[in-house]
PDB file of N, CA, C, O and CB in Angstrom:
ATOM      1  N   UNK A   1     -28.617  -1.022 -27.837  1.00  0.00           N
ATOM      2  CA  UNK A   1     -28.843  -1.323 -26.454  1.00  0.00           C
ATOM      3  C   UNK A   1     -29.679  -0.179 -25.857  1.00  0.00           C
ATOM      4  O   UNK A   1     -29.260   0.978 -25.870  1.00  0.00           O
ATOM      5  CB  UNK A   1     -27.492  -1.517 -25.694  1.00  0.00           C
ATOM      6  N   UNK A   2     -30.819  -0.506 -25.355  1.00  0.00           N
ATOM      7  CA  UNK A   2     -31.719   0.498 -24.807  1.00  0.00           C
ATOM      8  C   UNK A   2     -31.511   0.642 -23.301  1.00  0.00           C
ATOM      9  O   UNK A   2     -30.790  -0.133 -22.674  1.00  0.00           O
ATOM     10  CB  UNK A   2     -33.178   0.135 -25.112  1.00  0.00           C
ATOM     11  N   UNK A   3     -32.157   1.642 -22.755  1.00  0.00           N
ATOM     12  CA  UNK A   3     -32.075   1.855 -21.311  1.00  0.00           C
ATOM     13  C   UNK A   3     -32.646   0.656 -20.561  1.00  0.00           C
ATOM     14  O   UNK A   3     -32.121   0.275 -19.515  1.00  0.00           O
ATOM     15  CB  UNK A   3     -32.820   3.139 -20.910  1.00  0.00           C
ATOM     16  N   UNK A   4     -33.708   0.065 -21.080  1.00  0.00           N
ATOM     17  CA  UNK A   4     -34.302  -1.090 -20.417  1.00  0.00           C
ATOM     18  C   UNK A   4     -33.331  -2.268 -20.393  1.00  0.00           C
ATOM     19  O   UNK A   4     -33.268  -3.001 -19.405  1.00  0.00           O
ATOM     20  CB  UNK A   4     -35.603  -1.493 -21.115  1.00  0.00           C
ATOM     21  N   UNK A   5     -32.581  -2.452 -21.465  1.00  0.00           N
ATOM     22  CA  UNK A   5     -31.591  -3.529 -21.504  1.00  0.00           C
ATOM     23  C   UNK A   5     -30.504  -3.321 -20.443  1.00  0.00           C
ATOM     24  O   UNK A   5     -30.144  -4.249 -19.718  1.00  0.00           O
ATOM     25  CB  UNK A   5     -30.955  -3.618 -22.901  1.00  0.00           C
ATOM     26  N   UNK A   6     -29.996  -2.104 -20.367  1.00  0.00           N
ATOM     27  CA  UNK A   6     -28.949  -1.798 -19.393  1.00  0.00           C
ATOM     28  C   UNK A   6     -29.497  -1.944 -17.980  1.00  0.00           C
ATOM     29  O   UNK A   6     -28.828  -2.487 -17.101  1.00  0.00           O
ATOM     30  CB  UNK A   6     -28.392  -0.372 -19.614  1.00  0.00           C
ATOM     31  N   UNK A   7     -30.710  -1.459 -17.765  1.00  0.00           N
ATOM     32  CA  UNK A   7     -31.332  -1.567 -16.456  1.00  0.00           C
ATOM     33  C   UNK A   7     -31.539  -3.028 -16.062  1.00  0.00           C
ATOM     34  O   UNK A   7     -31.289  -3.401 -14.916  1.00  0.00           O
ATOM     35  CB  UNK A   7     -32.662  -0.823 -16.441  1.00  0.00           C
ATOM     36  N   UNK A   8     -31.983  -3.835 -16.979  1.00  0.00           N
ATOM     37  CA  UNK A   8     -32.193  -5.256 -16.694  1.00  0.00           C
ATOM     38  C   UNK A   8     -30.868  -5.948 -16.370  1.00  0.00           C
ATOM     39  O   UNK A   8     -30.799  -6.750 -15.439  1.00  0.00           O
ATOM     40  CB  UNK A   8     -32.876  -5.950 -17.888  1.00  0.00           C
ATOM     41  N   UNK A   9     -29.824  -5.644 -17.131  1.00  0.00           N
ATOM     42  CA  UNK A   9     -28.508  -6.225 -16.851  1.00  0.00           C
ATOM     43  C   UNK A   9     -28.014  -5.810 -15.470  1.00  0.00           C
ATOM     44  O   UNK A   9     -27.525  -6.643 -14.707  1.00  0.00           O
ATOM     45  CB  UNK A   9     -27.492  -5.801 -17.925  1.00  0.00           C
ATOM     46  N   UNK A  10     -28.139  -4.524 -15.149  1.00  0.00           N
ATOM     47  CA  UNK A  10     -27.650  -4.030 -13.860  1.00  0.00           C
ATOM     48  C   UNK A  10     -28.408  -4.673 -12.709  1.00  0.00           C
ATOM     49  O   UNK A  10     -27.822  -4.956 -11.663  1.00  0.00           O
ATOM     50  CB  UNK A  10     -27.776  -2.505 -13.785  1.00  0.00           C
ATOM     51  N   UNK A  11     -29.683  -4.901 -12.886  1.00  0.00           N
ATOM     52  CA  UNK A  11     -30.475  -5.484 -11.817  1.00  0.00           C
ATOM     53  C   UNK A  11     -30.203  -6.970 -11.648  1.00  0.00           C
ATOM     54  O   UNK A  11     -30.353  -7.493 -10.544  1.00  0.00           O
ATOM     55  CB  UNK A  11     -31.941  -5.260 -12.081  1.00  0.00           C
ATOM     56  N   UNK A  12     -29.811  -7.657 -12.695  1.00  0.00           N
ATOM     57  CA  UNK A  12     -29.615  -9.102 -12.598  1.00  0.00           C
ATOM     58  C   UNK A  12     -28.151  -9.481 -12.398  1.00  0.00           C
ATOM     59  O   UNK A  12     -27.839 -10.273 -11.509  1.00  0.00           O
ATOM     60  CB  UNK A  12     -30.148  -9.777 -13.842  1.00  0.00           C
ATOM     61  N   UNK A  13     -27.260  -8.936 -13.198  1.00  0.00           N
ATOM     62  CA  UNK A  13     -25.861  -9.360 -13.146  1.00  0.00           C
ATOM     63  C   UNK A  13     -24.893  -8.280 -12.700  1.00  0.00           C
ATOM     64  O   UNK A  13     -23.708  -8.560 -12.519  1.00  0.00           O
ATOM     65  CB  UNK A  13     -25.447  -9.852 -14.477  1.00  0.00           C
ATOM     66  N   UNK A  14     -25.357  -7.070 -12.519  1.00  0.00           N
ATOM     67  CA  UNK A  14     -24.470  -5.978 -12.134  1.00  0.00           C
ATOM     68  C   UNK A  14     -23.808  -6.192 -10.793  1.00  0.00           C
ATOM     69  O   UNK A  14     -22.608  -5.960 -10.650  1.00  0.00           O
ATOM     70  CB  UNK A  14     -25.226  -4.697 -12.109  1.00  0.00           C
ATOM     71  N   UNK A  15     -24.571  -6.631  -9.808  1.00  0.00           N
ATOM     72  CA  UNK A  15     -24.006  -6.861  -8.481  1.00  0.00           C
ATOM     73  C   UNK A  15     -22.984  -7.989  -8.509  1.00  0.00           C
ATOM     74  O   UNK A  15     -21.933  -7.886  -7.876  1.00  0.00           O
ATOM     75  CB  UNK A  15     -25.113  -7.181  -7.478  1.00  0.00           C
ATOM     76  N   UNK A  16     -23.272  -9.039  -9.219  1.00  0.00           N
ATOM     77  CA  UNK A  16     -22.323 -10.156  -9.333  1.00  0.00           C
ATOM     78  C   UNK A  16     -21.033  -9.679  -9.992  1.00  0.00           C
ATOM     79  O   UNK A  16     -19.940 -10.029  -9.548  1.00  0.00           O
ATOM     80  CB  UNK A  16     -22.942 -11.328 -10.145  1.00  0.00           C
ATOM     81  N   UNK A  17     -21.159  -8.887 -11.042  1.00  0.00           N
ATOM     82  CA  UNK A  17     -19.998  -8.342 -11.741  1.00  0.00           C
ATOM     83  C   UNK A  17     -19.150  -7.493 -10.798  1.00  0.00           C
ATOM     84  O   UNK A  17     -17.927  -7.630 -10.776  1.00  0.00           O
ATOM     85  CB  UNK A  17     -20.442  -7.509 -12.954  1.00  0.00           C
ATOM     86  N   UNK A  18     -19.787  -6.616 -10.019  1.00  0.00           N
ATOM     87  CA  UNK A  18     -19.049  -5.744  -9.112  1.00  0.00           C
ATOM     88  C   UNK A  18     -18.379  -6.527  -7.989  1.00  0.00           C
ATOM     89  O   UNK A  18     -17.275  -6.175  -7.575  1.00  0.00           O
ATOM     90  CB  UNK A  18     -19.975  -4.697  -8.526  1.00  0.00           C
ATOM     91  N   UNK A  19     -19.012  -7.568  -7.493  1.00  0.00           N
ATOM     92  CA  UNK A  19     -18.400  -8.396  -6.459  1.00  0.00           C
ATOM     93  C   UNK A  19     -17.168  -9.107  -7.003  1.00  0.00           C
ATOM     94  O   UNK A  19     -16.140  -9.167  -6.328  1.00  0.00           O
ATOM     95  CB  UNK A  19     -19.409  -9.418  -5.918  1.00  0.00           C
ATOM     96  N   UNK A  20     -17.260  -9.639  -8.199  1.00  0.00           N
ATOM     97  CA  UNK A  20     -16.109 -10.310  -8.823  1.00  0.00           C
ATOM     98  C   UNK A  20     -14.993  -9.309  -9.083  1.00  0.00           C
ATOM     99  O   UNK A  20     -13.822  -9.618  -8.865  1.00  0.00           O
ATOM    100  CB  UNK A  20     -16.524 -11.000 -10.145  1.00  0.00           C
ATOM    101  N   UNK A  21     -15.342  -8.116  -9.545  1.00  0.00           N
ATOM    102  CA  UNK A  21     -14.347  -7.072  -9.791  1.00  0.00           C
ATOM    103  C   UNK A  21     -13.648  -6.674  -8.487  1.00  0.00           C
ATOM    104  O   UNK A  21     -12.426  -6.528  -8.458  1.00  0.00           O
ATOM    105  CB  UNK A  21     -15.009  -5.839 -10.442  1.00  0.00           C
ATOM    106  N   UNK A  22     -14.412  -6.500  -7.422  1.00  0.00           N
ATOM    107  CA  UNK A  22     -13.842  -6.144  -6.124  1.00  0.00           C
ATOM    108  C   UNK A  22     -12.925  -7.250  -5.605  1.00  0.00           C
ATOM    109  O   UNK A  22     -11.845  -6.964  -5.089  1.00  0.00           O
ATOM    110  CB  UNK A  22     -14.958  -5.866  -5.109  1.00  0.00           C
ATOM    111  N   UNK A  23     -13.341  -8.496  -5.737  1.00  0.00           N
ATOM    112  CA  UNK A  23     -12.512  -9.618  -5.294  1.00  0.00           C
ATOM    113  C   UNK A  23     -11.209  -9.662  -6.092  1.00  0.00           C
ATOM    114  O   UNK A  23     -10.150  -9.948  -5.534  1.00  0.00           O
ATOM    115  CB  UNK A  23     -13.280 -10.953  -5.442  1.00  0.00           C
ATOM    116  N   UNK A  24     -11.281  -9.383  -7.378  1.00  0.00           N
ATOM    117  CA  UNK A  24     -10.075  -9.342  -8.202  1.00  0.00           C
ATOM    118  C   UNK A  24      -9.121  -8.244  -7.768  1.00  0.00           C
ATOM    119  O   UNK A  24      -7.907  -8.446  -7.750  1.00  0.00           O
ATOM    120  CB  UNK A  24     -10.443  -9.149  -9.655  1.00  0.00           C
ATOM    121  N   UNK A  25      -9.659  -7.084  -7.418  1.00  0.00           N
ATOM    122  CA  UNK A  25      -8.809  -5.993  -6.938  1.00  0.00           C
ATOM    123  C   UNK A  25      -8.162  -6.339  -5.609  1.00  0.00           C
ATOM    124  O   UNK A  25      -7.003  -5.996  -5.376  1.00  0.00           O
ATOM    125  CB  UNK A  25      -9.618  -4.709  -6.802  1.00  0.00           C
ATOM    126  N   UNK A  26      -8.902  -7.018  -4.730  1.00  0.00           N
ATOM    127  CA  UNK A  26      -8.321  -7.443  -3.454  1.00  0.00           C
ATOM    128  C   UNK A  26      -7.179  -8.428  -3.664  1.00  0.00           C
ATOM    129  O   UNK A  26      -6.131  -8.314  -3.029  1.00  0.00           O
ATOM    130  CB  UNK A  26      -9.393  -8.071  -2.564  1.00  0.00           C
ATOM    131  N   UNK A  27      -7.379  -9.383  -4.543  1.00  0.00           N
ATOM    132  CA  UNK A  27      -6.329 -10.367  -4.832  1.00  0.00           C
ATOM    133  C   UNK A  27      -5.098  -9.665  -5.390  1.00  0.00           C
ATOM    134  O   UNK A  27      -3.973  -9.992  -5.012  1.00  0.00           O
ATOM    135  CB  UNK A  27      -6.837 -11.439  -5.829  1.00  0.00           C
ATOM    136  N   UNK A  28      -5.305  -8.700  -6.290  1.00  0.00           N
ATOM    137  CA  UNK A  28      -4.191  -7.963  -6.883  1.00  0.00           C
ATOM    138  C   UNK A  28      -3.435  -7.160  -5.819  1.00  0.00           C
ATOM    139  O   UNK A  28      -2.204  -7.155  -5.799  1.00  0.00           O
ATOM    140  CB  UNK A  28      -4.702  -7.026  -7.993  1.00  0.00           C
ATOM    141  N   UNK A  29      -4.170  -6.487  -4.942  1.00  0.00           N
ATOM    142  CA  UNK A  29      -3.538  -5.611  -3.961  1.00  0.00           C
ATOM    143  C   UNK A  29      -2.904  -6.372  -2.806  1.00  0.00           C
ATOM    144  O   UNK A  29      -1.919  -5.903  -2.235  1.00  0.00           O
ATOM    145  CB  UNK A  29      -4.547  -4.638  -3.425  1.00  0.00           C
ATOM    146  N   UNK A  30      -3.436  -7.523  -2.449  1.00  0.00           N
ATOM    147  CA  UNK A  30      -2.958  -8.230  -1.267  1.00  0.00           C
ATOM    148  C   UNK A  30      -2.006  -9.381  -1.560  1.00  0.00           C
ATOM    149  O   UNK A  30      -1.597 -10.089  -0.640  1.00  0.00           O
ATOM    150  CB  UNK A  30      -4.114  -8.746  -0.508  1.00  0.00           C
ATOM    151  N   UNK A  31      -1.651  -9.577  -2.811  1.00  0.00           N
ATOM    152  CA  UNK A  31      -0.712 -10.657  -3.119  1.00  0.00           C
ATOM    153  C   UNK A  31       0.675 -10.281  -2.595  1.00  0.00           C
ATOM    154  O   UNK A  31       1.062  -9.113  -2.628  1.00  0.00           O
ATOM    155  CB  UNK A  31      -0.666 -10.938  -4.655  1.00  0.00           C
ATOM    156  N   UNK A  32       1.407 -11.261  -2.119  1.00  0.00           N
ATOM    157  CA  UNK A  32       2.716 -10.981  -1.500  1.00  0.00           C
ATOM    158  C   UNK A  32       3.717 -10.311  -2.446  1.00  0.00           C
ATOM    159  O   UNK A  32       4.535  -9.509  -1.993  1.00  0.00           O
ATOM    160  CB  UNK A  32       3.314 -12.268  -0.984  1.00  0.00           C
ATOM    161  N   UNK A  33       3.675 -10.612  -3.722  1.00  0.00           N
ATOM    162  CA  UNK A  33       4.654 -10.039  -4.645  1.00  0.00           C
ATOM    163  C   UNK A  33       4.426  -8.547  -4.896  1.00  0.00           C
ATOM    164  O   UNK A  33       5.316  -7.879  -5.422  1.00  0.00           O
ATOM    165  CB  UNK A  33       4.615 -10.786  -5.960  1.00  0.00           C
ATOM    166  N   UNK A  34       3.264  -8.010  -4.537  1.00  0.00           N
ATOM    167  CA  UNK A  34       2.972  -6.598  -4.759  1.00  0.00           C
ATOM    168  C   UNK A  34       3.368  -5.732  -3.567  1.00  0.00           C
ATOM    169  O   UNK A  34       3.304  -4.506  -3.655  1.00  0.00           O
ATOM    170  CB  UNK A  34       1.501  -6.415  -5.056  1.00  0.00           C
ATOM    171  N   UNK A  35       3.769  -6.337  -2.470  1.00  0.00           N
ATOM    172  CA  UNK A  35       4.064  -5.576  -1.252  1.00  0.00           C
ATOM    173  C   UNK A  35       5.160  -4.540  -1.480  1.00  0.00           C
ATOM    174  O   UNK A  35       5.016  -3.394  -1.055  1.00  0.00           O
ATOM    175  CB  UNK A  35       4.476  -6.522  -0.128  1.00  0.00           C
ATOM    176  N   UNK A  36       6.237  -4.916  -2.132  1.00  0.00           N
ATOM    177  CA  UNK A  36       7.342  -3.983  -2.348  1.00  0.00           C
ATOM    178  C   UNK A  36       6.888  -2.791  -3.182  1.00  0.00           C
ATOM    179  O   UNK A  36       7.228  -1.649  -2.872  1.00  0.00           O
ATOM    180  CB  UNK A  36       8.519  -4.693  -3.034  1.00  0.00           C
ATOM    181  N   UNK A  37       6.130  -3.048  -4.228  1.00  0.00           N
ATOM    182  CA  UNK A  37       5.663  -1.972  -5.103  1.00  0.00           C
ATOM    183  C   UNK A  37       4.779  -0.983  -4.346  1.00  0.00           C
ATOM    184  O   UNK A  37       4.928   0.229  -4.504  1.00  0.00           O
ATOM    185  CB  UNK A  37       4.897  -2.552  -6.296  1.00  0.00           C
ATOM    186  N   UNK A  38       3.871  -1.487  -3.533  1.00  0.00           N
ATOM    187  CA  UNK A  38       2.967  -0.611  -2.797  1.00  0.00           C
ATOM    188  C   UNK A  38       3.682   0.095  -1.650  1.00  0.00           C
ATOM    189  O   UNK A  38       3.336   1.230  -1.323  1.00  0.00           O
ATOM    190  CB  UNK A  38       1.784  -1.407  -2.262  1.00  0.00           C
ATOM    191  N   UNK A  39       4.667  -0.546  -1.035  1.00  0.00           N
ATOM    192  CA  UNK A  39       5.443   0.121   0.009  1.00  0.00           C
ATOM    193  C   UNK A  39       6.235   1.291  -0.572  1.00  0.00           C
ATOM    194  O   UNK A  39       6.309   2.355   0.043  1.00  0.00           O
ATOM    195  CB  UNK A  39       6.393  -0.878   0.695  1.00  0.00           C
ATOM    196  N   UNK A  40       6.826   1.103  -1.749  1.00  0.00           N
ATOM    197  CA  UNK A  40       7.549   2.192  -2.398  1.00  0.00           C
ATOM    198  C   UNK A  40       6.613   3.329  -2.792  1.00  0.00           C
ATOM    199  O   UNK A  40       6.967   4.500  -2.658  1.00  0.00           O
ATOM    200  CB  UNK A  40       8.286   1.675  -3.626  1.00  0.00           C
ATOM    201  N   UNK A  41       5.427   2.991  -3.276  1.00  0.00           N
ATOM    202  CA  UNK A  41       4.453   4.018  -3.667  1.00  0.00           C
ATOM    203  C   UNK A  41       3.949   4.798  -2.450  1.00  0.00           C
ATOM    204  O   UNK A  41       3.633   5.983  -2.560  1.00  0.00           O
ATOM    205  CB  UNK A  41       3.267   3.373  -4.406  1.00  0.00           C
ATOM    206  N   UNK A  42       3.874   4.147  -1.307  1.00  0.00           N
ATOM    207  CA  UNK A  42       3.410   4.829  -0.092  1.00  0.00           C
ATOM    208  C   UNK A  42       4.422   5.850   0.400  1.00  0.00           C
ATOM    209  O   UNK A  42       4.058   6.790   1.107  1.00  0.00           O
ATOM    210  CB  UNK A  42       3.126   3.814   1.012  1.00  0.00           C
ATOM    211  N   UNK A  43       5.676   5.681   0.040  1.00  0.00           N
ATOM    212  CA  UNK A  43       6.725   6.613   0.509  1.00  0.00           C
ATOM    213  C   UNK A  43       6.972   7.766  -0.454  1.00  0.00           C
ATOM    214  O   UNK A  43       7.783   8.638  -0.143  1.00  0.00           O
ATOM    215  CB  UNK A  43       8.025   5.863   0.725  1.00  0.00           C
ATOM    216  N   UNK A  44       6.327   7.812  -1.581  1.00  0.00           N
ATOM    217  CA  UNK A  44       6.550   8.862  -2.575  1.00  0.00           C
ATOM    218  C   UNK A  44       6.342  10.265  -1.990  1.00  0.00           C
ATOM    219  O   UNK A  44       7.157  11.143  -2.270  1.00  0.00           O
ATOM    220  CB  UNK A  44       5.620   8.656  -3.766  1.00  0.00           C
ATOM    221  N   UNK A  45       5.306  10.521  -1.203  1.00  0.00           N
ATOM    222  CA  UNK A  45       5.125  11.896  -0.688  1.00  0.00           C
ATOM    223  C   UNK A  45       6.250  12.361   0.242  1.00  0.00           C
ATOM    224  O   UNK A  45       6.429  13.565   0.427  1.00  0.00           O
ATOM    225  CB  UNK A  45       3.807  11.991   0.052  1.00  0.00           C
ATOM    226  N   UNK A  46       6.995  11.450   0.818  1.00  0.00           N
ATOM    227  CA  UNK A  46       8.039  11.802   1.754  1.00  0.00           C
ATOM    228  C   UNK A  46       9.408  11.959   1.104  1.00  0.00           C
ATOM    229  O   UNK A  46      10.352  12.394   1.764  1.00  0.00           O
ATOM    230  CB  UNK A  46       8.111  10.775   2.822  1.00  0.00           C
ATOM    231  N   UNK A  47       9.535  11.620  -0.160  1.00  0.00           N
ATOM    232  CA  UNK A  47      10.810  11.737  -0.854  1.00  0.00           C
ATOM    233  C   UNK A  47      11.050  13.184  -1.247  1.00  0.00           C
ATOM    234  O   UNK A  47      10.135  13.896  -1.661  1.00  0.00           O
ATOM    235  CB  UNK A  47      10.848  10.825  -2.095  1.00  0.00           C
ATOM    236  N   UNK A  48      12.305  13.602  -1.107  1.00  0.00           N
ATOM    237  CA  UNK A  48      12.685  14.942  -1.545  1.00  0.00           C
ATOM    238  C   UNK A  48      13.383  14.836  -2.894  1.00  0.00           C
ATOM    239  O   UNK A  48      14.157  13.909  -3.133  1.00  0.00           O
ATOM    240  CB  UNK A  48      13.605  15.640  -0.496  1.00  0.00           C
ATOM    241  N   UNK A  49      13.106  15.781  -3.760  1.00  0.00           N
ATOM    242  CA  UNK A  49      13.708  15.754  -5.093  1.00  0.00           C
ATOM    243  C   UNK A  49      15.113  16.261  -5.076  1.00  0.00           C
ATOM    244  O   UNK A  49      15.765  16.305  -6.119  1.00  0.00           O
ATOM    245  CB  UNK A  49      12.896  16.561  -6.058  1.00  0.00           C
TER     246      UNK A  49
END
């Protein structure tokens, strides 16, 4: 795979790939079943050992 191949891929399909990846991360983070996990993770700095 040459630099030209990578450059051509990034120019044609790279943006589409990143948009799909971002949408997937949003779905993962905003699904209702993940709320408890993220709420617990947000409180970690305030917990005392």
